[in-house]
C-alpha positions as CSV (number, residue, x, y, z in Angstrom):
1,M,36.1,-42.2,75.6
2,E,32.6,-41.6,76.9
3,F,29.6,-39.8,75.4
4,N,29.3,-37.4,78.3
5,Q,32.9,-36.3,77.5
6,L,31.9,-35.8,73.8
7,E,28.8,-33.8,74.8
8,A,30.8,-31.6,77.1
9,F,33.3,-30.9,74.3
10,V,30.7,-30.1,71.7
11,S,28.7,-27.8,74.1
12,I,31.9,-25.9,75.0
13,V,32.6,-25.3,71.3
14,K,29.0,-24.2,70.7
15,H,28.9,-21.7,73.6
16,K,32.7,-20.9,73.8
17,S,32.3,-21.2,77.5
18,F,32.7,-23.8,80.2
19,S,30.1,-22.3,82.5
20,K,27.5,-22.1,79.7
21,A,28.2,-25.7,78.7
22,A,27.8,-26.8,82.4
23,K,24.4,-25.0,82.5
24,E,23.2,-26.6,79.3
25,L,24.2,-30.1,80.4
26,Y,23.0,-29.6,84.1
27,L,26.5,-30.3,85.3
28,T,29.0,-28.4,87.5
29,Q,31.8,-26.5,85.9
30,P,34.5,-28.7,87.6
31,T,32.7,-31.8,86.1
32,I,32.8,-30.2,82.6
33,S,36.5,-29.4,83.1
34,N,37.2,-32.9,84.2
35,H,35.5,-34.4,81.1
36,I,37.7,-32.3,78.8
37,Q,40.9,-33.1,80.7
38,N,40.2,-36.8,80.5
39,L,39.3,-36.6,76.8
40,E,42.5,-34.7,76.1
41,K,44.5,-37.2,78.2
42,E,43.1,-40.1,76.2
43,L,43.7,-38.5,72.8
44,L,47.2,-37.3,73.9
45,T,46.5,-33.8,72.6
46,T,45.1,-30.4,73.5
47,L,41.7,-29.8,72.0
48,L,40.8,-26.3,73.4
49,D,42.9,-23.2,73.6
50,R,42.1,-21.7,77.1
51,K,44.8,-19.0,77.1
52,S,42.7,-16.2,75.6
53,K,39.4,-14.9,77.0
54,T,37.5,-16.6,74.2
55,I,37.9,-20.4,74.1
56,T,38.9,-21.6,70.7
57,L,39.7,-24.9,69.1
58,T,43.3,-26.1,68.5
59,D,44.1,-27.7,65.2
60,S,43.6,-31.1,66.8
61,G,40.3,-29.8,68.3
62,K,39.0,-28.7,64.8
63,L,39.8,-32.2,63.5
64,F,38.2,-34.0,66.4
65,Y,35.1,-31.8,66.5
66,K,33.5,-33.2,63.4
67,Y,34.1,-36.7,64.7
68,A,32.6,-35.8,68.1
69,V,29.5,-34.4,66.4
70,E,29.2,-37.5,64.1
71,L,29.5,-39.9,67.0
72,I,26.8,-38.2,69.0
73,N,24.5,-38.1,65.9
74,I,25.1,-41.8,65.2
75,R,24.3,-42.6,68.9
76,D,21.1,-40.5,68.7
77,Q,20.1,-42.2,65.4
78,A,20.7,-45.6,66.8
79,K,18.5,-44.9,69.8
80,S,15.8,-43.5,67.6
81,N,15.9,-46.5,65.3
82,I,15.8,-49.0,68.2
83,M,12.9,-47.2,69.9
84,G,11.1,-47.0,66.5
85,Q,11.5,-50.7,66.1
86,L,10.1,-51.3,69.6
87,D,7.1,-49.1,68.7
88,K,6.6,-50.7,65.3
89,I,4.3,-53.7,65.9
90,E,5.1,-56.1,63.1
91,G,6.3,-59.7,62.7
92,Q,5.0,-63.1,63.5
93,I,3.4,-64.4,66.7
94,E,3.6,-68.1,67.3
95,I,0.8,-69.3,69.6
96,N,0.2,-72.6,71.2
97,A,-3.6,-72.8,72.0
98,S,-5.9,-75.5,73.4
99,S,-8.6,-76.8,71.0
100,I,-11.7,-74.7,71.8
101,P,-10.0,-71.2,71.8
102,Q,-7.9,-72.3,68.8
103,Q,-10.8,-73.3,66.7
104,Y,-13.7,-71.0,67.8
105,I,-12.3,-67.9,69.5
106,L,-8.8,-67.2,68.3
107,P,-9.9,-66.5,64.7
108,Y,-12.0,-63.6,66.0
109,I,-9.1,-62.3,68.1
110,I,-6.8,-62.5,65.1
111,K,-9.2,-60.6,62.9
112,D,-9.6,-57.8,65.4
113,F,-5.9,-57.7,66.2
114,T,-4.7,-57.6,62.6
115,Q,-7.1,-54.8,61.9
116,K,-5.2,-52.7,64.5
117,Y,-1.8,-54.1,63.6
118,P,-1.8,-55.2,59.9
119,G,1.9,-56.0,60.0
120,I,1.4,-59.0,62.3
121,S,1.0,-62.6,61.1
122,F,0.2,-65.7,63.2
123,S,1.4,-69.3,63.5
124,V,-1.0,-71.3,65.6
125,T,-0.4,-74.8,67.0
126,N,-3.0,-76.9,68.8
127,K,-2.0,-78.5,72.1
128,N,-4.0,-79.5,75.2
129,S,-3.9,-77.1,78.1
130,K,-1.6,-79.3,80.3
131,D,1.0,-79.7,77.5
132,I,1.0,-75.9,76.9
133,I,1.6,-75.2,80.5
134,D,4.3,-77.9,80.9
135,D,6.1,-76.3,77.9
136,I,6.0,-72.9,79.6
137,V,7.2,-74.2,83.0
138,E,10.0,-76.2,81.3
139,G,11.1,-73.1,79.3
140,K,10.2,-74.4,75.9
141,Q,7.7,-71.6,75.4
142,N,7.0,-68.2,77.0
143,F,3.2,-68.1,76.7
144,G,0.1,-69.8,75.4
145,I,-3.7,-69.8,75.5
146,V,-5.4,-72.4,77.7
147,G,-8.8,-73.4,79.0
148,A,-7.7,-74.5,82.5
149,K,-5.3,-73.3,85.2
150,H,-2.5,-75.4,86.6
151,S,-1.0,-73.9,89.7
152,S,2.6,-72.7,89.5
153,R,4.3,-69.8,91.2
154,M,6.1,-68.9,87.9
155,L,2.9,-68.5,85.9
156,E,0.6,-65.6,85.4
157,Y,-2.9,-66.0,84.0
158,I,-5.0,-63.3,82.2
159,D,-8.7,-64.1,81.9
160,F,-9.9,-62.9,78.5
161,Y,-13.1,-64.9,77.6
162,E,-15.8,-66.6,79.6
163,D,-17.1,-70.0,78.3
164,E,-19.9,-72.4,79.3
165,L,-19.9,-76.2,78.9
166,V,-23.2,-77.8,78.1
167,L,-24.4,-81.4,77.9
168,A,-24.6,-81.8,74.1
169,V,-27.1,-84.5,72.9
170,P,-28.5,-85.4,69.5
171,N,-31.4,-83.3,68.5
172,N,-33.8,-86.3,68.0
173,K,-37.1,-87.5,69.4
174,N,-35.4,-89.1,72.4
175,Y,-34.5,-85.7,73.8
176,Q,-37.6,-83.7,72.7
177,I,-39.0,-84.1,76.2
178,Y,-36.4,-81.7,77.5
179,T,-38.2,-78.5,76.3
180,N,-36.6,-76.1,78.8
181,E,-33.1,-77.5,78.1
182,S,-32.4,-78.0,81.8
183,V,-32.2,-81.6,83.2
184,D,-31.6,-83.3,86.5
185,M,-28.3,-84.9,87.3
186,D,-29.8,-88.4,87.1
187,I,-29.5,-88.2,83.3
188,L,-25.7,-88.6,83.7
189,F,-26.1,-92.3,84.7
190,S,-28.3,-93.3,81.8
191,E,-26.2,-91.9,78.9
192,K,-23.3,-93.1,76.8
193,F,-20.5,-90.6,77.2
194,I,-17.9,-89.4,74.8
195,F,-15.0,-87.6,76.7
196,R,-11.9,-85.7,75.8
197,K,-8.6,-87.4,76.7
198,E,-6.6,-86.4,79.8
199,G,-4.9,-83.1,79.6
200,S,-7.9,-81.3,78.1
201,G,-9.2,-78.3,80.0
202,T,-12.8,-79.3,79.2
203,R,-12.3,-82.7,80.8
204,L,-10.5,-81.2,83.9
205,L,-13.4,-78.8,84.5
206,V,-16.0,-81.6,84.2
207,E,-14.0,-83.9,86.5
208,R,-13.7,-81.2,89.1
209,C,-17.4,-80.3,89.0
210,L,-18.6,-83.9,89.1
211,S,-16.2,-84.6,92.0
212,E,-17.7,-81.8,94.0
213,K,-21.0,-83.7,93.7
214,G,-19.5,-87.0,94.7
215,I,-19.5,-88.3,91.1
216,S,-16.4,-90.0,89.5
217,L,-15.9,-90.5,85.8
218,D,-15.9,-94.2,86.7
219,D,-19.6,-93.8,87.6
220,L,-20.4,-92.9,84.0
221,N,-20.7,-95.1,80.9
222,I,-17.8,-93.7,78.9
223,V,-17.8,-95.3,75.4
224,S,-15.1,-93.2,73.7
225,L,-12.1,-91.1,74.6
226,L,-11.1,-88.6,71.8
227,D,-8.6,-85.8,71.1
228,S,-10.7,-84.2,68.4
229,N,-13.5,-81.8,69.3
230,K,-14.8,-82.1,65.7
231,M,-15.0,-85.9,66.0
232,I,-16.9,-85.6,69.2
233,K,-19.5,-83.4,67.6
234,K,-19.9,-85.7,64.6
235,M,-20.4,-88.7,66.9
236,I,-23.1,-86.8,68.8
237,E,-24.8,-86.1,65.6
238,L,-24.6,-89.8,64.7
239,E,-26.3,-90.6,68.0
240,L,-23.2,-92.5,69.3
241,G,-23.3,-90.7,72.6
242,V,-23.4,-87.4,74.4
243,S,-20.7,-85.2,75.7
244,F,-19.9,-82.1,77.8
245,I,-18.7,-79.6,75.3
246,S,-18.2,-75.8,74.9
247,K,-21.4,-74.2,73.8
248,I,-19.6,-71.9,71.4
249,S,-18.1,-74.9,69.6
250,I,-21.6,-76.2,68.7
251,K,-23.2,-72.9,67.7
252,N,-23.6,-74.0,64.1
253,E,-24.8,-77.4,65.0
254,I,-27.5,-75.9,67.3
255,D,-28.6,-73.5,64.6
256,L,-28.9,-76.4,62.1
257,E,-30.8,-78.4,64.8
258,L,-28.3,-81.2,64.7
259,I,-27.3,-81.0,68.4
260,K,-29.3,-79.9,71.4
261,P,-27.6,-78.2,74.4
262,L,-28.7,-79.1,77.9
263,T,-27.7,-77.7,81.2
264,V,-27.4,-80.0,84.2
265,R,-29.0,-78.6,87.3
266,G,-26.5,-78.3,90.1
267,L,-23.4,-78.3,87.9
268,N,-21.6,-75.0,87.4
269,L,-19.8,-75.5,84.2
270,R,-18.7,-72.0,83.4
271,R,-15.0,-71.4,82.8
272,S,-12.6,-68.8,81.5
273,F,-9.9,-69.0,78.8
274,Y,-6.6,-67.6,79.7
275,F,-3.5,-66.1,78.2
276,V,-0.8,-67.7,80.4
277,Y,2.9,-66.7,80.5
278,S,6.0,-67.1,82.6
279,K,6.7,-64.4,85.1
280,N,10.4,-65.2,84.8
281,R,10.9,-64.4,81.1
282,T,10.4,-61.2,79.1
283,L,7.8,-61.3,76.3
284,S,8.7,-59.8,72.9
285,P,7.2,-56.3,72.1
286,I,4.7,-57.8,69.7
287,V,3.6,-60.5,72.2
288,E,3.3,-57.8,74.8
289,A,1.0,-55.9,72.4
290,F,-1.0,-59.0,71.9
291,K,-1.3,-59.6,75.6
292,D,-2.5,-56.0,76.2
293,F,-5.0,-56.3,73.3
294,L,-6.5,-59.4,74.9
295,I,-6.9,-57.6,78.3
296,H,-9.1,-55.0,76.6
297,W,-10.7,-57.3,74.0
298,T,-14.5,-57.0,74.1
299,G,-15.3,-60.5,72.9
300,I,-17.1,-62.1,70.0
301,N,-19.9,-60.3,68.3
302,P,-21.6,-62.8,66.0
């Protein structure tokens, strides 16, 4: 039994005509007749009395008619509820995000997104960019937010925020000579450096930019390798070293005159943050809404 057979039957009853039913359903009259014949064959009974000029229901037809209408209504209700569920943006979004966007950008995004979709909640896990991308490639996750691209034909990246790395130094008398906050590259060889561990998008960008200038991390005096951005900031404040760090992450420290941001002439340390996802898997409706929101997000307005 098929819905097109039920629709044909109900339309014939409504119009008391095969030709009018065919017109309503945009079918040929032979197709309508074939639907009724197949339906009667399956039910082993005659549903319509075709002997008189006016088509009428048999007793079996009268009994079956209410079921046919109910089945069509149930189908339409199911379709409506399913489509309504797809359009209803609510639920939880689980996000794996690298440290800088997780700590300093994602809160603004969540604030703006939940104002538009108050039925959404978030669960956020911090991972470095490489681990997030490995999880997507291996099928453990469908998407994430990262600060560096890793090439793969199965991945799609959406750029949603531009960031800048600066050389963060203690705001003390040793660095007061740098009044214009721009320094020569020679400074790199006289400083104690604190770096993020491998897998960090920040470290990857710095390594690449230095390599383009013929400089290796081995050429620098690296005194600490850390996972925590907060610890790096605190160590800079305590004058234990300097570090390349996202400018947005030290905004409060700059305002409080604890850390001074310097730009190194000749190094282009601008980067983007990305929503990355697998081309081979379908995102849920709420994640699709989040992705579309990021595409049109206007950024942070302090």
